[in-house]
C-alpha positions as CSV (number, residue, x, y, z in Angstrom):
1,X,88.8,-164.6,-21.1
2,X,85.4,-163.7,-22.5
3,X,83.7,-160.8,-24.2
4,X,82.3,-159.2,-21.1
5,X,85.7,-159.2,-19.3
6,X,87.4,-157.6,-22.3
7,X,84.7,-154.9,-22.4
8,X,85.2,-154.2,-18.7
9,X,89.0,-153.8,-19.3
10,X,88.3,-151.5,-22.2
11,X,85.9,-149.4,-20.1
12,X,88.4,-149.2,-17.2
13,X,90.9,-147.8,-19.6
14,X,88.4,-145.2,-20.9
15,X,86.8,-144.2,-17.6
16,X,89.7,-144.6,-15.2
17,X,88.0,-146.2,-12.2
18,X,86.2,-149.3,-11.1
19,X,83.3,-147.3,-9.7
20,X,82.8,-145.4,-13.0
21,X,82.8,-148.7,-15.0
22,X,80.3,-150.2,-12.6
23,X,78.0,-147.2,-13.0
24,X,78.3,-147.3,-16.8
25,X,77.5,-151.0,-16.9
26,X,74.8,-150.9,-14.3
27,X,76.4,-153.4,-11.9
28,X,78.2,-153.2,-8.6
29,X,81.9,-152.3,-8.2
30,X,82.5,-155.7,-6.5
31,X,81.1,-157.4,-9.7
32,X,83.5,-155.5,-11.8
33,X,86.5,-156.3,-9.5
34,X,85.5,-160.0,-9.6
35,X,85.5,-160.1,-13.4
36,X,88.8,-158.3,-13.5
37,X,90.3,-161.0,-11.2
38,X,88.9,-163.8,-13.4
39,X,90.4,-162.2,-16.5
40,X,93.8,-161.8,-14.7
41,X,93.9,-165.5,-14.0
42,X,94.2,-166.3,-17.7
43,X,96.9,-163.6,-18.4
44,X,100.5,-164.2,-17.3
45,X,101.4,-160.5,-16.7
46,X,99.6,-157.9,-14.6
47,X,96.8,-156.0,-16.3
48,X,96.1,-153.5,-13.6
49,X,97.9,-151.7,-10.9
50,X,97.2,-149.3,-8.1
51,X,97.7,-145.6,-8.6
52,X,96.7,-144.1,-5.2
53,X,93.2,-145.2,-4.5
54,X,92.5,-145.9,-8.2
55,X,93.0,-149.0,-10.3
56,X,94.6,-148.3,-13.7
57,X,95.8,-150.3,-16.6
58,X,99.4,-151.5,-17.0
59,X,101.0,-151.4,-20.4
60,X,99.9,-155.0,-20.9
61,X,96.4,-154.0,-19.8
62,X,96.3,-151.1,-22.3
63,X,97.4,-153.4,-25.1
64,X,94.7,-156.0,-24.3
65,X,92.1,-153.2,-24.0
66,X,93.1,-152.0,-27.5
67,X,92.7,-155.6,-28.7
68,X,89.3,-155.7,-27.0
69,X,88.1,-153.0,-29.4
70,X,89.0,-155.2,-32.3
71,X,87.2,-158.2,-30.6
72,X,84.0,-156.1,-30.0
73,X,84.1,-154.9,-33.6
74,X,84.4,-158.4,-34.9
75,X,81.7,-159.7,-32.7
76,X,79.4,-156.9,-33.7
77,X,80.1,-157.7,-37.3
78,X,79.3,-161.3,-36.7
79,X,76.0,-160.4,-34.9
80,X,75.0,-158.3,-37.9
81,X,75.8,-161.1,-40.2
82,X,73.6,-163.5,-38.2
83,X,70.8,-161.0,-38.0
84,X,70.9,-160.6,-41.8
85,X,70.9,-164.4,-42.2
86,X,68.0,-164.9,-39.8
87,X,66.0,-162.2,-41.4
88,X,66.8,-163.1,-45.0
89,X,63.4,-163.8,-46.7
90,X,64.7,-165.6,-49.7
91,X,67.2,-168.0,-48.1
92,X,67.5,-171.7,-48.9
93,X,65.2,-174.0,-46.8
94,X,65.7,-177.7,-46.9
95,X,62.6,-179.9,-46.7
96,X,62.5,-183.7,-46.6
97,X,59.4,-185.8,-46.9
98,X,58.4,-189.5,-47.2
99,X,57.2,-190.4,-50.7
100,X,53.4,-189.9,-50.7
101,X,53.8,-186.6,-48.7
102,X,56.4,-185.5,-51.1
103,X,54.2,-186.2,-54.1
104,X,51.3,-184.2,-52.6
105,X,53.1,-181.4,-50.9
106,X,56.2,-180.6,-53.0
107,X,54.3,-179.3,-56.2
108,X,52.1,-177.1,-54.0
109,X,55.2,-175.9,-52.1
110,X,57.1,-175.0,-55.3
111,X,54.2,-173.1,-56.7
112,X,53.4,-171.3,-53.5
113,X,57.0,-170.2,-53.1
114,X,57.5,-169.0,-56.6
115,X,58.5,-165.4,-57.1
116,X,61.0,-162.8,-55.9
117,X,61.9,-162.5,-52.2
118,X,60.6,-165.9,-51.4
119,X,62.5,-168.8,-49.8
120,X,64.2,-171.2,-52.1
121,X,63.2,-174.8,-51.2
122,X,65.7,-177.6,-51.4
123,X,63.6,-180.7,-51.5
124,X,64.5,-184.4,-50.8
125,X,62.6,-187.6,-50.4
126,X,63.4,-189.7,-47.3
127,X,61.4,-192.9,-46.8
128,X,62.4,-194.2,-43.4
129,X,60.9,-196.1,-40.5
130,X,58.9,-194.0,-38.1
131,X,61.5,-193.9,-35.4
132,X,64.1,-192.5,-37.7
133,X,62.2,-189.3,-38.7
134,X,63.4,-187.2,-35.7
135,X,67.0,-187.8,-36.6
136,X,66.5,-186.3,-40.1
137,X,66.0,-182.9,-38.4
138,X,69.7,-182.8,-38.0
139,X,70.2,-182.6,-41.8
140,X,67.0,-180.7,-42.9
141,X,65.3,-177.6,-41.8
142,X,61.8,-179.2,-42.0
143,X,60.9,-182.9,-42.1
144,X,57.5,-184.3,-43.1
145,X,56.9,-187.4,-41.1
146,X,53.9,-189.8,-40.6
147,X,52.6,-191.7,-37.6
148,X,49.4,-193.4,-36.8
149,X,46.8,-191.4,-34.9
150,X,47.2,-193.4,-31.7
151,X,51.0,-193.7,-31.9
152,X,53.2,-192.2,-29.2
153,X,54.1,-188.5,-29.8
154,X,57.4,-187.4,-31.3
155,X,60.3,-187.0,-28.8
156,X,60.6,-183.6,-27.1
157,X,63.9,-183.0,-28.7
158,X,62.1,-181.9,-31.9
159,X,59.2,-179.4,-32.4
160,X,56.2,-180.8,-34.3
161,X,52.9,-179.7,-35.8
162,X,50.2,-181.7,-37.5
163,X,49.6,-180.8,-41.1
164,X,46.9,-183.5,-41.8
165,X,45.0,-186.2,-40.0
166,X,44.5,-188.4,-43.0
167,X,42.1,-191.4,-43.3
168,X,43.5,-194.7,-44.5
169,X,41.2,-196.5,-47.0
170,X,41.1,-200.0,-48.5
171,X,42.4,-199.9,-52.1
172,X,40.8,-202.4,-54.5
173,X,40.9,-202.9,-58.3
174,X,37.8,-201.3,-59.9
175,X,36.4,-204.8,-60.8
176,X,36.9,-206.3,-57.4
177,X,33.7,-207.8,-55.9
178,X,34.1,-205.7,-52.8
179,X,34.3,-202.5,-54.8
180,X,30.5,-202.3,-54.9
181,X,30.3,-202.0,-51.1
182,X,30.4,-198.4,-49.8
183,X,32.0,-199.4,-46.4
184,X,34.2,-202.4,-45.6
185,X,34.8,-204.2,-42.3
186,X,37.9,-206.1,-41.2
187,X,35.9,-209.4,-41.8
188,X,35.2,-208.3,-45.4
189,X,38.9,-207.9,-46.2
190,X,40.6,-210.5,-43.9
191,X,40.5,-213.3,-46.4
192,X,42.0,-211.2,-49.3
193,X,45.7,-211.2,-50.4
194,X,47.3,-208.1,-49.1
195,X,50.0,-205.7,-50.3
196,X,51.6,-203.9,-47.3
197,X,54.5,-201.7,-46.4
198,X,57.7,-203.1,-44.9
199,X,57.9,-203.8,-41.1
200,X,58.7,-200.7,-39.0
201,X,56.5,-198.4,-41.1
202,X,53.4,-196.9,-39.5
203,X,50.7,-198.6,-41.7
204,X,51.7,-202.0,-40.4
205,X,50.0,-201.3,-37.0
206,X,46.7,-200.8,-38.8
207,X,47.2,-204.0,-40.8
208,X,47.8,-205.9,-37.5
209,X,44.7,-204.2,-36.0
210,X,42.6,-205.5,-39.0
211,X,43.9,-209.1,-38.4
212,X,43.1,-208.8,-34.6
213,X,39.5,-207.6,-35.1
214,X,38.9,-210.2,-37.8
215,X,40.6,-212.8,-35.6
216,X,42.7,-214.3,-38.3
217,X,46.1,-213.8,-39.8
218,X,46.2,-211.8,-43.1
219,X,47.9,-213.2,-46.2
220,X,50.6,-210.7,-47.1
221,X,51.8,-211.4,-50.7
222,X,53.7,-208.2,-51.5
223,X,55.8,-205.7,-49.6
224,X,55.8,-202.3,-51.3
225,X,56.3,-198.9,-49.7
226,X,55.7,-196.6,-52.7
227,X,52.0,-196.0,-53.1
228,X,52.2,-195.3,-56.8
229,X,53.6,-198.8,-57.2
230,X,51.1,-200.2,-54.8
231,X,48.3,-198.7,-56.9
232,X,49.6,-200.4,-60.1
233,X,49.8,-203.7,-58.3
234,X,46.3,-203.4,-56.9
235,X,45.0,-202.4,-60.4
236,X,46.6,-205.5,-61.9
237,X,44.8,-207.7,-59.4
238,X,47.8,-208.4,-57.2
239,X,45.9,-207.9,-53.9
240,X,44.3,-205.2,-51.8
241,X,46.1,-202.6,-49.8
242,X,45.7,-199.7,-47.3
243,X,46.2,-196.3,-49.0
244,X,46.0,-192.7,-47.7
245,X,42.8,-190.9,-48.9
246,X,44.3,-187.6,-49.9
247,X,48.1,-187.8,-50.5
248,X,48.2,-191.0,-52.7
249,X,47.8,-190.2,-56.4
250,X,44.5,-191.4,-57.8
251,X,44.6,-194.4,-60.3
252,X,41.8,-194.8,-62.8
253,X,41.5,-198.6,-62.1
254,X,41.7,-198.4,-58.3
255,X,38.9,-197.5,-55.9
256,X,39.2,-196.5,-52.3
257,X,36.7,-197.7,-49.7
258,X,36.6,-196.5,-46.0
259,X,37.2,-199.1,-43.3
260,X,35.1,-199.6,-40.2
261,X,35.9,-201.3,-37.0
262,X,39.5,-200.2,-36.7
263,X,41.2,-196.8,-36.1
264,X,42.5,-196.2,-39.6
265,X,44.0,-192.7,-39.5
266,X,47.5,-191.3,-39.8
267,X,49.1,-188.0,-38.9
268,X,51.3,-186.1,-41.4
269,X,53.4,-184.0,-39.1
270,X,56.2,-181.5,-39.8
271,X,59.2,-181.8,-37.5
272,X,62.1,-179.4,-37.0
273,X,64.7,-178.5,-34.4
274,X,63.3,-175.5,-32.5
275,X,66.2,-173.2,-33.4
276,X,65.5,-173.6,-37.2
277,X,62.4,-171.4,-37.0
278,X,64.5,-168.4,-35.9
279,X,65.0,-167.9,-39.6
280,X,62.3,-165.9,-41.4
281,X,62.6,-168.1,-44.5
282,X,61.9,-171.3,-42.5
283,X,58.9,-169.8,-40.9
284,X,57.6,-168.8,-44.3
285,X,58.0,-172.3,-45.7
286,X,56.3,-173.7,-42.6
287,X,53.3,-171.4,-43.2
288,X,53.2,-172.5,-46.8
289,X,53.1,-176.2,-45.8
290,X,50.0,-175.5,-43.6
291,X,48.4,-173.8,-46.6
292,X,49.2,-176.7,-48.8
293,X,47.7,-179.1,-46.3
294,X,44.4,-177.1,-46.4
295,X,44.5,-177.4,-50.2
296,X,45.2,-181.2,-50.1
297,X,42.3,-181.8,-47.7
298,X,40.0,-179.6,-49.7
299,X,40.3,-181.9,-52.6
300,X,38.0,-184.3,-50.7
301,X,35.3,-181.7,-50.2
């Protein structure tokens, strides 16, 4: 039993013939008869009977046709509810981001969405390995994720768009001997103690590329994912590190220097399940994220 079959039964009760129902619903009489047969299979008592050359409703058919009115009314009410929800401009939109993206994007997002009739963001930090970002779209409307520029694309089960293509620079303490050089090569930095992210996080591939180009194994002394903590460790002389140019918060005792000889660039992408953008509020937040990305990149101009 489905909505279409119930509607046909209701129309048969109102119009009095299969041909009239077919004309009203813009289908063939045989299609109407087939749907009535399918409906009858799920009902233990006859719904229709012959009255001369016409097919009419039995008492059971009339009772089900009356119930069909209630079903159509309830479904119409449900559709209106969904339409209102989808079109609601100020609904709650959940956004997750890894730490440095959260630090850069969340304040701009909150300010950009302030005011009446604007979406209400529900923000969360999620610092996970690269291959776990797509799964977060199950729990959040929008997910800010990062991957290296040459990494494989995200799976086709999620929709994605790039917000930033952000350079990765070498972070050094302000008094470090290499801080005076405007551009560093892998050989310049290969013999330094390194502060890196944990295995499984995107920046490790660039660290490995530096070691490969310099033809030596890097000395990794600390494993820290949070760039604010990395900056403090670098400032204190704990080693050098790779840091994003735009989204990491500046530290007065840390300088960033571009790196030559390796492809040091990461994508900051926004991921979501395709159906999430059916909501007006989600589309508004997505637009605001792109606007925030323009502001973040503009800081370097």
